C-alpha positions as CSV (number, residue, x, y, z in Angstrom):
1,M,82.4,186.6,-80.1
2,R,80.5,183.2,-80.4
3,T,79.7,182.1,-84.1
4,W,76.0,183.3,-84.9
5,I,73.5,180.4,-85.0
6,E,69.8,181.1,-86.4
7,S,67.1,180.0,-83.8
8,E,63.6,179.3,-84.1
9,A,62.8,182.5,-81.8
10,D,65.0,184.6,-84.3
11,I,62.7,183.5,-87.4
12,Q,59.5,184.4,-85.1
13,V,61.3,187.8,-84.4
14,R,61.6,188.4,-88.0
15,A,58.2,187.7,-88.5
16,C,57.1,190.1,-86.0
17,I,59.3,192.8,-87.8
18,D,58.0,192.2,-91.0
19,G,54.5,192.3,-90.3
20,H,55.0,195.4,-87.8
21,R,53.7,193.5,-84.7
22,S,55.3,194.3,-81.4
23,F,57.0,191.5,-79.4
24,A,58.8,190.3,-76.2
25,M,61.5,187.9,-76.5
26,I,62.4,185.9,-73.2
27,A,65.5,184.3,-73.0
28,G,67.4,182.5,-70.4
29,A,70.9,183.2,-69.3
30,G,73.3,182.2,-72.3
31,A,70.9,182.3,-75.1
32,G,72.4,185.1,-77.2
33,K,70.1,188.0,-76.5
34,T,72.3,190.6,-77.4
35,S,72.9,188.7,-80.7
36,S,69.4,188.2,-81.5
37,L,68.9,191.8,-80.9
38,V,71.3,193.0,-83.3
39,D,70.1,190.4,-85.7
40,A,66.6,192.2,-85.4
41,L,68.2,195.6,-85.6
42,G,69.8,194.6,-88.9
43,R,66.7,193.1,-90.2
44,V,65.0,196.6,-90.1
45,R,68.0,198.4,-92.0
46,D,67.6,196.0,-94.6
47,N,63.8,196.1,-95.0
48,E,63.2,199.9,-94.3
49,G,66.5,201.6,-94.0
50,N,66.3,203.7,-97.1
51,V,62.9,204.6,-96.2
52,L,63.7,205.7,-92.8
53,R,66.5,207.6,-93.8
54,K,64.3,209.8,-96.5
55,H,61.9,210.5,-93.5
56,G,64.6,211.4,-91.1
57,Q,63.7,208.6,-88.8
58,R,65.8,206.3,-87.0
59,I,65.8,203.2,-85.1
60,A,65.7,203.2,-81.3
61,C,67.7,200.8,-79.1
62,I,67.5,201.2,-75.6
63,T,70.0,199.2,-73.5
64,F,71.2,199.3,-69.4
65,T,74.9,200.4,-69.5
66,K,77.2,202.6,-71.3
67,R,79.4,199.6,-71.8
68,A,76.6,197.6,-73.6
69,V,76.1,200.8,-75.9
70,E,79.4,200.8,-76.9
71,V,79.1,196.9,-77.7
72,I,76.0,197.4,-79.7
73,K,77.2,200.3,-82.0
74,K,80.3,198.4,-82.8
75,R,78.3,195.4,-83.9
76,L,76.0,197.5,-86.0
77,G,79.1,199.6,-87.6
78,F,78.3,202.9,-85.9
79,D,75.5,203.4,-88.5
80,E,73.7,206.8,-88.1
81,L,70.6,205.2,-88.4
82,Y,70.5,203.7,-85.1
83,L,70.3,205.7,-82.2
84,V,72.0,203.2,-79.3
85,S,71.5,204.9,-76.0
86,T,71.3,203.8,-72.2
87,L,67.5,204.4,-71.1
88,H,68.4,207.6,-69.0
89,G,70.0,209.3,-72.0
90,F,67.2,208.1,-74.2
91,L,64.5,209.6,-72.2
92,W,66.2,212.8,-71.8
93,G,66.8,213.3,-75.4
94,L,62.8,212.7,-75.6
95,I,61.5,215.3,-72.9
96,S,64.9,217.7,-72.8
97,H,63.2,220.4,-74.7
98,F,59.7,220.0,-72.9
99,H,60.4,222.6,-70.2
100,E,57.0,223.5,-69.4
101,N,56.0,219.8,-69.4
102,I,58.7,219.0,-67.1
103,R,57.5,221.6,-64.6
104,Q,54.1,220.2,-64.8
105,A,55.4,216.8,-64.1
106,L,57.5,218.0,-61.1
107,Y,54.6,220.1,-60.0
108,E,51.7,217.6,-60.2
109,S,53.8,214.4,-59.5
110,R,57.3,214.1,-59.0
111,I,57.8,216.4,-55.9
112,P,54.4,215.8,-54.1
113,N,55.4,212.2,-54.1
114,L,58.7,213.0,-52.8
115,I,57.0,214.9,-49.7
116,D,54.4,212.2,-49.2
117,K,57.0,209.9,-48.9
118,A,59.2,211.9,-46.6
119,R,55.9,212.1,-44.5
120,E,55.8,208.5,-44.0
121,D,59.0,208.9,-42.1
122,D,58.2,211.5,-39.8
123,N,56.2,210.3,-36.8
124,G,56.3,213.5,-35.0
125,G,58.8,212.9,-32.6
126,N,62.4,214.2,-32.6
127,S,64.4,211.0,-33.9
128,K,67.0,211.7,-36.3
129,K,65.0,210.1,-38.8
130,A,61.8,212.2,-38.0
131,L,63.7,215.5,-37.8
132,K,65.6,214.8,-41.0
133,A,62.3,213.9,-42.7
134,R,60.6,217.1,-41.6
135,A,63.8,219.3,-42.9
136,K,63.2,217.4,-46.4
137,I,59.5,218.2,-46.4
138,E,60.5,221.8,-45.5
139,R,62.9,221.9,-48.2
140,L,60.9,220.2,-51.2
141,T,57.7,222.3,-50.1
142,E,59.9,225.6,-50.8
143,Q,61.2,224.3,-54.1
144,L,57.5,223.5,-55.1
145,S,56.7,227.2,-54.5
146,L,59.7,228.5,-56.7
147,L,59.2,226.1,-59.8
148,E,57.3,228.8,-61.5
149,A,60.6,230.8,-61.6
150,V,62.6,228.4,-63.2
151,N,62.9,228.6,-67.1
152,H,65.4,225.7,-67.8
153,F,65.7,222.2,-66.8
154,D,69.3,220.5,-66.8
155,Y,70.1,216.9,-66.0
156,S,73.0,215.7,-64.6
157,D,73.8,212.0,-64.4
158,T,73.7,211.8,-60.5
159,S,71.3,211.1,-57.9
160,F,71.1,214.8,-56.8
161,S,68.6,217.2,-57.5
162,D,68.0,221.1,-56.8
163,Y,64.8,222.0,-58.5
164,E,64.8,225.6,-57.7
165,K,68.0,225.6,-59.8
166,G,66.5,223.7,-62.5
167,Q,68.6,220.7,-61.9
168,I,67.1,217.2,-62.0
169,G,69.1,214.0,-61.2
170,H,68.9,210.3,-62.4
171,D,65.5,209.1,-60.6
172,D,63.9,212.3,-61.6
173,V,64.2,211.7,-65.4
174,I,62.5,208.4,-64.8
175,E,59.7,209.6,-62.9
176,I,59.2,212.5,-65.1
177,A,59.3,210.5,-68.2
178,T,56.9,207.9,-67.0
179,Y,54.2,210.6,-65.8
180,L,54.4,212.5,-69.4
181,L,54.4,208.9,-71.5
182,K,51.3,208.3,-69.6
183,N,49.6,211.7,-69.7
184,N,51.1,213.3,-72.8
185,Q,49.3,212.2,-75.9
186,T,51.4,214.6,-78.1
187,L,54.7,213.5,-76.9
188,R,53.8,209.6,-77.4
189,R,53.1,210.8,-81.1
190,I,56.1,212.6,-81.5
191,I,58.1,209.7,-80.3
192,G,56.4,207.2,-82.8
193,L,57.1,209.7,-85.8
194,R,60.8,209.8,-84.6
195,F,61.2,206.1,-83.9
196,P,58.9,203.8,-85.7
197,Y,60.9,201.2,-84.7
198,I,62.0,200.9,-80.8
199,F,64.2,198.2,-79.3
200,V,64.7,197.4,-75.5
201,D,67.6,195.5,-74.4
202,E,67.9,194.0,-70.7
203,A,63.9,194.7,-70.6
204,Q,63.6,193.4,-67.1
205,D,65.9,196.1,-66.0
206,T,63.8,198.9,-67.5
207,F,61.3,200.6,-65.3
208,E,57.8,199.2,-65.0
209,G,56.2,203.0,-65.6
210,I,59.0,203.4,-68.6
211,V,57.6,199.8,-70.1
212,S,54.0,200.8,-69.8
213,G,54.7,204.3,-71.1
214,L,56.5,202.7,-74.3
215,N,53.8,200.2,-74.8
216,L,51.2,203.2,-75.0
217,V,53.4,204.7,-77.8
218,C,53.3,201.4,-79.7
219,A,49.4,200.5,-79.0
220,G,48.5,200.8,-82.5
221,D,48.2,198.0,-84.9
222,E,50.9,199.2,-87.2
223,L,54.0,201.3,-86.8
224,P,55.4,202.4,-84.3
225,M,56.4,199.1,-83.0
226,I,58.5,197.9,-80.3
227,G,60.7,194.8,-79.4
228,Y,61.6,193.7,-75.6
229,F,64.7,191.6,-75.1
230,G,65.3,190.0,-71.6
231,D,64.9,187.6,-69.0
232,P,62.6,188.1,-65.8
233,W,65.0,185.9,-63.8
234,Q,67.8,188.0,-64.3
235,Q,66.1,191.2,-62.5
236,I,68.3,192.0,-59.9
237,Y,68.0,195.5,-59.3
238,D,65.4,197.4,-57.3
239,R,62.6,199.4,-58.9
240,S,63.0,197.8,-62.3
241,A,60.1,195.8,-64.3
242,G,61.0,192.3,-63.7
243,D,58.0,191.1,-65.7
244,F,57.4,192.9,-69.1
245,S,55.1,192.2,-71.8
246,P,54.4,193.7,-75.4
247,P,51.3,196.1,-76.1
248,D,47.9,194.0,-76.6
249,K,48.4,192.0,-79.9
250,G,51.9,191.7,-79.3
251,K,53.8,188.4,-79.2
252,V,55.5,186.7,-76.4
253,I,58.7,184.7,-77.9
254,K,60.8,182.3,-75.8
255,K,64.4,181.3,-76.9
256,A,65.4,178.2,-75.4
257,E,69.2,177.9,-76.8
258,N,72.0,178.4,-74.1
259,F,75.3,178.9,-76.1
260,R,77.5,179.6,-72.6
261,C,76.9,176.7,-70.1
262,S,78.0,173.3,-70.0
263,K,75.2,170.6,-70.0
264,S,75.7,170.0,-66.0
265,V,74.9,173.4,-65.2
266,I,72.1,173.8,-67.6
267,R,70.2,171.0,-66.0
268,L,70.7,172.8,-62.5
269,L,69.3,176.0,-64.3
270,N,66.2,174.2,-65.6
271,A,65.7,172.5,-62.4
272,Y,65.9,175.8,-60.7
273,R,63.3,177.8,-62.9
274,G,60.9,175.8,-64.9
275,D,59.5,178.9,-67.4
276,V,62.1,178.3,-69.8
277,E,63.8,174.7,-70.9
278,Q,66.9,175.3,-72.2
279,Y,69.2,173.1,-73.8
280,A,73.0,173.4,-74.7
281,A,73.8,174.7,-78.2
282,G,76.8,175.7,-80.1
283,E,80.3,175.3,-78.9
284,N,79.0,173.9,-75.6
285,A,76.8,171.5,-76.7
286,E,79.2,168.6,-75.8
287,C,80.5,170.1,-72.7
288,E,79.3,168.2,-69.8
289,G,81.1,170.1,-67.0
290,S,80.4,169.7,-63.5
291,V,78.0,171.1,-60.5
292,E,78.9,170.5,-56.7
293,F,77.3,171.7,-53.7
294,L,79.4,172.0,-50.4
295,L,77.3,172.5,-47.1
296,I,79.4,173.9,-44.2
297,K,77.9,173.9,-40.8
298,A,77.5,177.5,-39.9
299,E,78.5,178.5,-36.6
300,E,75.9,180.5,-34.1
301,P,76.7,184.1,-34.5
302,T,78.2,185.4,-31.2
303,E,77.9,189.0,-31.8
304,P,74.8,191.4,-31.3
305,R,72.3,191.4,-33.9
306,R,73.4,187.5,-34.9
307,R,76.8,188.7,-36.5
308,Y,79.9,186.6,-36.5
309,S,82.8,187.7,-34.2
310,E,86.2,188.3,-35.9
311,E,87.3,184.9,-34.7
312,Q,84.4,183.1,-36.4
313,I,84.6,185.0,-39.5
314,E,88.6,183.8,-39.5
315,R,87.2,180.3,-39.1
316,A,84.5,180.6,-41.8
317,L,87.4,181.7,-44.2
318,A,89.4,179.1,-43.4
319,R,86.6,176.5,-44.1
320,M,86.0,178.2,-47.4
321,D,90.0,177.9,-48.3
322,A,90.0,174.1,-47.5
323,A,86.9,173.8,-49.7
324,V,88.7,175.2,-52.6
325,E,91.7,173.4,-51.9
326,N,89.7,170.1,-51.8
327,W,88.5,170.8,-55.5
328,G,91.9,171.7,-56.8
329,W,91.0,175.2,-57.5
330,A,93.4,176.9,-55.1
331,G,95.8,179.2,-56.9
332,R,93.9,179.1,-60.2
333,D,93.5,182.2,-62.5
334,D,90.3,180.9,-64.1
335,V,88.1,180.6,-61.1
336,M,85.7,183.5,-60.4
337,K,84.5,183.8,-56.8
338,L,81.2,185.4,-56.1
339,F,79.9,187.0,-52.6
340,L,77.1,188.8,-51.9
341,A,78.4,191.7,-50.4
342,R,81.7,193.7,-50.9
343,Q,82.5,193.5,-47.2
344,M,83.2,189.7,-47.8
345,I,85.6,190.3,-50.8
346,A,87.3,193.0,-49.0
347,R,87.9,190.7,-45.5
348,R,89.5,188.3,-48.1
349,L,91.5,190.6,-50.2
350,G,92.7,192.7,-47.6
351,F,91.2,196.0,-47.7
352,A,88.2,195.5,-45.0
353,D,89.4,198.6,-42.7
354,L,89.1,200.7,-45.9
355,N,85.7,199.3,-46.9
356,R,84.7,199.8,-43.2
357,L,85.7,203.2,-43.1
358,F,83.9,204.3,-46.3
359,T,80.7,202.4,-45.3
360,G,80.9,203.4,-41.8
361,D,79.6,206.0,-39.5
362,Y,81.6,208.8,-41.3
363,A,80.5,208.2,-44.6
364,S,77.4,209.8,-46.2
365,S,75.4,207.7,-48.5
366,R,77.0,210.0,-51.5
367,A,80.6,209.0,-50.1
368,Q,79.8,205.3,-50.1
369,D,78.6,205.4,-53.6
370,A,81.5,207.2,-54.6
371,F,83.7,204.5,-52.7
372,E,81.8,201.6,-54.7
373,E,82.4,203.5,-58.1
374,G,86.3,204.1,-57.0
375,T,85.3,207.8,-57.5
376,H,85.7,209.6,-54.3
377,F,87.9,212.6,-54.3
378,L,90.2,211.0,-51.3
379,L,91.0,208.2,-53.1
380,K,91.3,209.3,-57.0
381,P,95.0,210.5,-56.5
382,F,95.7,206.9,-55.4
383,L,93.6,205.2,-58.2
384,S,94.3,207.4,-61.1
385,T,98.1,208.2,-60.4
386,I,99.9,206.8,-57.2
387,C,98.9,203.2,-57.3
388,P,99.5,202.9,-61.1
389,L,103.0,204.5,-60.4
390,I,103.9,202.1,-57.3
391,T,103.1,199.3,-60.0
392,A,104.8,201.0,-62.8
393,Q,108.1,201.1,-60.4
394,S,107.9,197.8,-59.1
395,Q,107.7,196.3,-63.1
396,G,110.3,198.8,-64.0
397,D,108.5,200.3,-66.6
398,D,109.8,203.6,-67.1
399,R,107.6,204.5,-69.9
400,K,104.6,204.0,-68.1
401,I,106.0,206.1,-65.3
402,I,106.7,209.0,-67.9
403,N,103.4,208.9,-69.4
404,L,101.6,209.0,-66.1
405,L,103.6,212.1,-64.7
406,R,103.2,213.8,-68.2
407,R,99.7,213.3,-67.9
408,D,99.0,214.2,-64.0
409,S,102.0,215.6,-62.6
410,P,102.4,219.5,-62.4
411,A,106.2,219.0,-62.5
412,F,106.2,217.5,-65.7
413,A,103.5,219.5,-67.4
414,S,104.6,221.4,-70.5
415,N,105.2,224.4,-68.2
416,G,106.2,222.8,-65.1
417,L,109.6,222.2,-63.4
418,N,110.8,219.8,-65.6
419,A,109.8,221.0,-69.0
420,E,113.4,221.9,-70.2
421,K,115.0,218.8,-69.4
422,S,115.9,216.5,-71.9
423,L,114.0,213.1,-72.2
424,K,117.2,211.1,-70.6
425,V,117.2,213.8,-67.9
426,M,113.7,213.6,-67.3
427,I,113.5,209.7,-67.1
428,E,116.3,209.8,-64.6
429,T,114.4,212.4,-62.6
430,S,111.0,210.5,-62.8
431,R,112.9,207.4,-61.7
432,S,114.5,208.9,-58.6
433,L,111.0,210.7,-57.7
434,V,108.9,207.4,-58.0
435,K,111.7,205.6,-56.3
436,Q,111.6,207.8,-53.1
437,L,107.5,207.3,-53.3
438,H,108.1,203.5,-53.4
439,A,110.2,203.8,-50.4
440,L,107.7,205.6,-48.4
441,W,105.0,203.4,-49.6
442,D,105.3,200.2,-47.3
443,T,106.2,202.3,-44.3
444,E,104.3,205.4,-43.9
445,T,100.8,206.5,-43.8
446,I,98.5,207.4,-46.3
447,G,98.5,211.0,-45.2
448,T,101.9,211.2,-45.5
449,I,102.1,209.9,-49.0
450,L,99.8,212.3,-50.0
451,H,102.1,215.3,-48.4
452,F,105.1,214.0,-50.4
453,C,102.8,213.8,-53.5
454,V,101.6,217.2,-53.2
455,E,104.9,218.7,-52.2
456,M,106.9,217.1,-54.9
457,Q,104.1,217.6,-57.5
458,I,103.4,214.1,-58.4
459,I,99.7,214.9,-58.2
460,Q,97.6,218.0,-58.5
461,P,95.1,218.0,-55.6
462,S,91.7,219.0,-55.9
463,E,90.4,221.7,-54.0
464,R,88.7,219.4,-51.4
465,L,91.5,217.6,-50.8
466,S,93.8,220.3,-50.3
467,E,91.4,221.7,-47.6
468,H,91.5,218.1,-45.8
469,L,95.5,218.2,-46.0
470,E,95.9,221.6,-44.9
471,R,93.4,221.9,-42.0
472,P,94.5,220.5,-38.2
473,P,92.9,217.0,-37.6
474,R,89.4,216.9,-35.8
475,T,90.0,216.4,-32.0
476,E,86.6,216.6,-30.5
477,P,84.5,213.2,-30.6
478,F,82.2,212.8,-33.4
479,S,78.6,213.4,-33.0
480,E,76.2,212.3,-35.8
481,E,73.6,215.0,-34.1
482,L,76.4,217.9,-33.9
483,H,78.6,217.0,-37.1
484,S,76.3,215.3,-39.5
485,F,77.1,218.1,-41.9
486,D,81.1,217.9,-41.8
487,K,81.3,214.2,-41.0
488,G,83.8,214.2,-44.0
489,D,86.7,215.9,-41.8
490,W,86.4,212.4,-39.6
491,L,86.5,210.2,-42.8
492,A,89.4,212.1,-43.9
493,D,91.4,212.2,-40.8
494,S,90.7,208.3,-40.2
495,F,91.7,207.9,-43.8
496,F,95.0,209.8,-43.6
497,K,96.1,207.7,-40.7
498,M,95.7,204.5,-42.6
499,A,98.6,202.4,-44.1
500,T,98.6,202.0,-48.0
501,G,98.2,198.3,-48.2
502,G,94.5,198.4,-48.1
503,V,94.5,201.2,-51.0
504,S,96.9,198.9,-53.1
505,R,94.6,195.6,-52.7
506,Y,91.3,198.0,-53.5
507,F,93.0,199.3,-56.5
508,E,93.7,195.5,-57.7
509,Y,89.9,194.6,-56.8
510,L,88.6,197.9,-58.7
511,N,90.7,197.2,-62.0
512,N,89.8,193.7,-62.3
513,N,93.1,192.2,-61.2
514,T,91.6,189.8,-58.8
515,A,89.3,186.8,-59.4
516,Y,86.8,188.1,-56.9
517,S,83.3,189.9,-57.4
518,T,80.4,190.6,-56.2
519,Q,77.1,188.6,-57.3
520,H,75.7,192.0,-58.8
521,G,78.8,192.7,-60.6
522,V,78.9,189.7,-62.9
523,K,75.6,190.3,-64.5
524,G,76.5,189.8,-68.3
525,E,79.6,188.2,-67.9
526,E,80.9,184.7,-68.3
527,Y,83.7,182.5,-66.5
528,P,84.9,178.5,-67.1
529,K,84.9,178.1,-63.5
530,V,82.8,179.9,-60.7
531,L,82.8,179.7,-57.0
532,V,79.6,180.9,-55.3
533,V,79.6,181.4,-51.6
534,Y,76.6,182.0,-49.4
535,D,76.8,182.9,-45.9
536,D,73.7,184.6,-44.9
537,V,75.3,185.7,-41.7
538,E,78.7,187.0,-42.9
539,A,76.9,188.9,-45.5
540,A,74.7,190.7,-42.9
541,W,72.4,191.8,-45.7
542,N,68.4,190.9,-44.5
543,Q,67.3,191.7,-47.8
544,Y,68.4,188.6,-48.9
545,S,68.5,185.0,-47.5
546,F,70.1,182.1,-49.5
547,S,69.6,179.5,-46.9
548,K,66.0,180.2,-46.7
549,T,65.7,180.2,-50.3
550,L,67.3,177.2,-51.4
551,T,66.3,175.1,-48.0
552,P,63.0,176.8,-46.9
553,L,61.8,173.6,-44.9
554,T,65.3,173.5,-43.2
555,A,66.2,176.9,-42.6
556,G,62.5,178.6,-42.6
557,V,60.5,180.4,-44.8
558,P,61.8,183.6,-46.7
559,S,59.7,186.6,-47.0
560,D,58.3,187.3,-50.3
561,R,60.7,189.8,-50.8
562,Q,63.5,187.8,-49.7
563,R,62.5,185.1,-51.9
564,S,62.0,187.3,-55.3
565,V,65.3,189.0,-55.1
566,T,67.4,186.2,-53.6
567,Q,66.1,183.6,-56.4
568,K,67.1,186.1,-59.3
569,L,70.3,186.5,-57.9
570,V,71.0,182.9,-57.4
571,Y,70.4,182.2,-61.0
572,V,72.2,185.1,-62.2
573,S,75.2,183.5,-60.0
574,F,74.7,179.9,-61.2
575,S,74.5,180.9,-64.9
576,R,78.0,182.5,-65.0
577,A,79.7,179.2,-65.5
578,E,80.7,178.0,-69.0
579,E,82.2,174.6,-67.5
580,D,82.4,173.9,-63.6
581,L,80.1,175.4,-61.2
582,R,80.8,175.3,-57.3
583,I,78.4,176.4,-54.7
584,V,79.5,176.8,-50.9
585,L,76.3,177.3,-48.5
586,F,76.9,178.1,-44.9
587,T,73.9,176.6,-43.1
588,A,73.0,175.5,-39.5
589,N,71.7,172.1,-40.6
590,P,73.6,170.7,-43.7
591,E,72.2,167.1,-43.1
592,G,68.7,168.5,-43.2
593,A,69.8,170.9,-46.4
594,Q,71.2,167.9,-48.2
595,A,67.9,165.9,-47.9
596,E,65.8,169.1,-49.1
597,L,68.1,169.8,-52.1
598,I,67.9,166.0,-53.4
599,E,64.1,165.5,-52.5
600,S,63.5,169.0,-54.4
601,K,65.3,167.5,-57.4
602,L,67.7,170.5,-57.5
603,L,70.9,168.2,-57.1
604,S,71.3,164.3,-57.1
605,P,73.0,162.7,-54.1
606,D,76.6,162.9,-55.8
607,Q,76.6,166.5,-56.2
608,I,76.6,167.3,-52.6
609,R,79.0,167.0,-50.0
610,I,79.0,168.1,-46.2
611,M,82.0,169.6,-44.3
612,A,80.9,169.5,-40.5
């Protein structure tokens, strides 16, 4: 953790706290927003802690991730005066006892809005999209009619809802809370009495309706007050506010320090945005660092829908490797490589087939989400038990093997087959068992490995996994229309036929044992050396266009939506570098792109190189 350095912005924040004035601190990447937040929280405790405790009141701190919650709690000494929570946790804590109000929000707003949205997808025809929309409308209409019979509502931290059973999901909490904050003055008053001070970390990632609602809570001249900490240029998630402002009479405060990046990187960031002029401060104040762009001539895609062939992808990968070699960055463990899409990483790390399977025709949106998170039931035995056992065996780590088997293996449980054996015999048994597993690992399919692990009681399979292992494979051709509800059978069958190599590499990637990440995945992180790769064709994600956003005169003007989301992701990617930054941009016209980047004063001529 860096040494805390007081800034002018922090002095202004303290003045706002002392005067019970709401505020919004806008701070660029590396500005130490979390340190400023923790300082502000401490200021309230010093000034008002005893009074707040006496009245049973608390200081609320809302942040974006569970990881951030733990970091902030630790820095505050786990003081119960503070309620540090994710946004969803905070909101559900506020509304969870207001069952009649939740019912009202669902009846008057949430479900009707979902029905209206589904109607937009129904063109009256018999397309898959239209039929799915009509089925959704029918289901939601029925659930709307059954709401009166629901006595209790529960929240599950998932995207799935079942309103007739009183089950609301992730998105519901946001929409219900937005409705209630806007329309229920009593709720707003209760929130203000419980939490006279409310602070929001990563405010740009908070939802627009929630920002408006919290501003209504804190709309007066005195307490309650709200303080936002964030950066509109780091808003990279859909539906979040992006721009945020305090209530009327609140103060906007800009923090100009950058405690992370070298001077070269900061010059690039300042040239790229313009609303906040940062300067190097702290330990990096004397670090010059370096920034270099490599423009690579992109091939004209030969496949349908403007996609690269496999041969073209291989050539693109080879050219990137050559660039890394030229920079002297090959084989270094302090270089983080950033890509837009996971499939780009999967190709480079060797789990492309696995990625295609879990994002392809056989994978539902739920299955895709579970794959992204590493929680899919087909993969969990490998990620939690089998791959760690293989790793431990390769390292000769008997202690880890025993600990894993005691935790996960029915045979090594307190009442299992090996319960009565001595420690020495148990170690020998475990070593022999995992040696057999390791011998199968490089030669057999995933299905064979799973059957072996179940038979030898290395794992306790879930009910769903057991069902797939025990049933015969599906032999009929897959049809989306006929098999939409049981496509998971084809997913499992295809998975069982695969070799184990892809799973091993996927395991390493998920456990952050590789120097690769998506650009979205590194938000909040920092690395000495960063390599960012932009290839719009390989990424195959039309929502983004890096060539158009960085060089619109050369590549064509992006849509407003493309420009907005791409600009911010570029900024986040650039600002991860502590010392040195390298950018690879595949473009149809490298010469034109070079001239445009120089003309825009984003880069100097000596910072750009072309690879034909």
